[in-house]
C-alpha atoms as a printed R data frame, in Angstrom:
   type eleno elety resid chain resno       x       y       z
1  ATOM     1    CA   MET     A     1  -0.018  -0.408  29.021
2  ATOM     2    CA   ILE     A     2   0.848  -0.034  25.353
3  ATOM     3    CA   THR     A     3  -1.412   2.176  23.259
4  ATOM     4    CA   PHE     A     4  -1.410   2.996  19.588
5  ATOM     5    CA   LYS     A     5  -2.526   6.344  18.187
6  ATOM     6    CA   ARG     A     6  -2.364   5.140  14.584
7  ATOM     7    CA   ILE     A     7  -1.577   1.865  12.811
8  ATOM     8    CA   LEU     A     8   0.428   1.885   9.577
9  ATOM     9    CA   PHE     A     9  -0.396  -1.149   7.450
10 ATOM    10    CA   PRO     A    10   1.885  -1.492   4.398
11 ATOM    11    CA   VAL     A    11   0.396  -3.778   1.752
12 ATOM    12    CA   ASP     A    12   1.592  -5.376  -1.463
13 ATOM    13    CA   PHE     A    13  -1.814  -6.859  -2.414
14 ATOM    14    CA   SER     A    14  -0.502 -10.376  -1.734
15 ATOM    15    CA   ALA     A    15  -2.363 -13.226  -0.058
16 ATOM    16    CA   GLU     A    16  -0.235 -12.547   3.020
17 ATOM    17    CA   SER     A    17  -1.396  -8.910   3.177
18 ATOM    18    CA   ARG     A    18  -4.996 -10.048   2.887
19 ATOM    19    CA   ALA     A    19  -4.495 -12.736   5.538
20 ATOM    20    CA   VAL     A    20  -3.229 -10.260   8.137
21 ATOM    21    CA   ALA     A    21  -5.930  -7.616   7.469
22 ATOM    22    CA   PRO     A    22  -8.391  -9.112  10.025
23 ATOM    23    CA   SER     A    23  -5.702  -8.927  12.718
24 ATOM    24    CA   VAL     A    24  -4.961  -5.318  11.824
25 ATOM    25    CA   LYS     A    25  -8.686  -4.492  12.044
26 ATOM    26    CA   ALA     A    26  -8.968  -6.227  15.431
27 ATOM    27    CA   MET     A    27  -5.932  -4.364  16.734
28 ATOM    28    CA   ALA     A    28  -7.364  -1.039  15.541
29 ATOM    29    CA   ARG     A    29 -10.676  -1.754  17.256
30 ATOM    30    CA   ARG     A    30  -8.914  -2.816  20.459
31 ATOM    31    CA   PHE     A    31  -6.893   0.390  20.686
32 ATOM    32    CA   GLY     A    32  -9.364   2.760  19.001
33 ATOM    33    CA   ALA     A    33  -6.683   3.620  16.464
34 ATOM    34    CA   PRO     A    34  -7.203   4.591  12.838
35 ATOM    35    CA   ILE     A    35  -5.514   2.466  10.174
36 ATOM    36    CA   VAL     A    36  -3.330   4.055   7.510
37 ATOM    37    CA   VAL     A    37  -3.012   1.634   4.591
38 ATOM    38    CA   MET     A    38   0.067   2.206   2.440
39 ATOM    39    CA   HIS     A    39   1.278   0.763  -0.870
40 ATOM    40    CA   VAL     A    40   4.596   1.701  -2.466
41 ATOM    41    CA   VAL     A    41   4.845   1.810  -6.248
42 ATOM    42    CA   ASP     A    42   7.935  -0.095  -7.284
43 ATOM    43    CA   LEU     A    43   9.749   1.706 -10.101
44 ATOM    44    CA   PRO     A    44  12.188  -0.290 -12.208
45 ATOM    45    CA   PRO     A    45  15.788  -0.288 -10.890
46 ATOM    46    CA   THR     A    46  17.039   1.456 -14.017
47 ATOM    47    CA   TRP     A    47  15.462   4.676 -12.702
48 ATOM    48    CA   PHE     A    48  17.888   4.898  -9.804
49 ATOM    49    CA   GLY     A    49  20.760   6.811 -11.336
50 ATOM    50    CA   SER     A    50  21.939   4.482 -14.078
51 ATOM    51    CA   PRO     A    51  22.981   5.915 -17.442
52 ATOM    52    CA   GLU     A    52  20.119   4.018 -19.073
53 ATOM    53    CA   ALA     A    53  17.497   5.777 -16.935
54 ATOM    54    CA   ALA     A    54  16.817   8.468 -19.532
55 ATOM    55    CA   SER     A    55  16.093   5.932 -22.247
56 ATOM    56    CA   TRP     A    56  13.757   3.949 -19.957
57 ATOM    57    CA   ALA     A    57  11.846   7.108 -19.020
58 ATOM    58    CA   ALA     A    58  10.366   7.140 -22.522
59 ATOM    59    CA   VAL     A    59   9.236   3.511 -22.238
60 ATOM    60    CA   ILE     A    60   7.971   3.324 -18.663
61 ATOM    61    CA   ASN     A    61   4.868   5.267 -17.730
62 ATOM    62    CA   ALA     A    62   5.493   6.254 -14.098
63 ATOM    63    CA   ASP     A    63   2.166   8.068 -13.870
64 ATOM    64    CA   GLY     A    64   0.432   4.936 -15.124
65 ATOM    65    CA   LEU     A    65   2.239   2.859 -12.488
66 ATOM    66    CA   ARG     A    66   1.166   5.291  -9.775
67 ATOM    67    CA   GLU     A    67  -2.422   5.286 -11.011
68 ATOM    68    CA   ALA     A    68  -2.519   1.481 -11.138
69 ATOM    69    CA   GLY     A    69  -1.099   1.374  -7.605
70 ATOM    70    CA   GLN     A    70  -3.795   3.770  -6.387
71 ATOM    71    CA   VAL     A    71  -6.538   1.721  -8.058
72 ATOM    72    CA   GLY     A    72  -5.150  -1.444  -6.467
73 ATOM    73    CA   LEU     A    73  -4.931   0.248  -3.069
74 ATOM    74    CA   ASN     A    74  -8.515   1.503  -3.291
75 ATOM    75    CA   ARG     A    75  -9.702  -1.979  -4.258
76 ATOM    76    CA   PHE     A    76  -7.747  -3.578  -1.397
77 ATOM    77    CA   ILE     A    77  -9.260  -1.156   1.124
78 ATOM    78    CA   GLU     A    78 -12.793  -1.720  -0.226
79 ATOM    79    CA   GLN     A    79 -12.407  -5.491  -0.046
80 ATOM    80    CA   GLU     A    80 -10.552  -5.831   3.249
81 ATOM    81    CA   PHE     A    81 -11.895  -2.904   5.243
82 ATOM    82    CA   ALA     A    82 -15.517  -2.628   4.095
83 ATOM    83    CA   GLY     A    83 -17.628  -1.103   6.831
84 ATOM    84    CA   GLU     A    84 -14.637   0.059   8.906
85 ATOM    85    CA   GLN     A    85 -14.368   3.681   9.946
């Protein structure tokens, strides 16, 4: 029999992520597994080694992007997993 010790649920805050949340909750209940909800902050491609990266660093607030991602993740968890342990 398959068992799960932990369930990783990556989310992008889309309608599709919200639609699958009830199935993830049901699976976690079925196996008695905790859910780890994850969101990845998407930095602009110019930050990945291009010569222009230094100039974009002054324009793009990476800390602000991370903070907004954390706020969105907290909101997603509150809305989709209210009452879950």
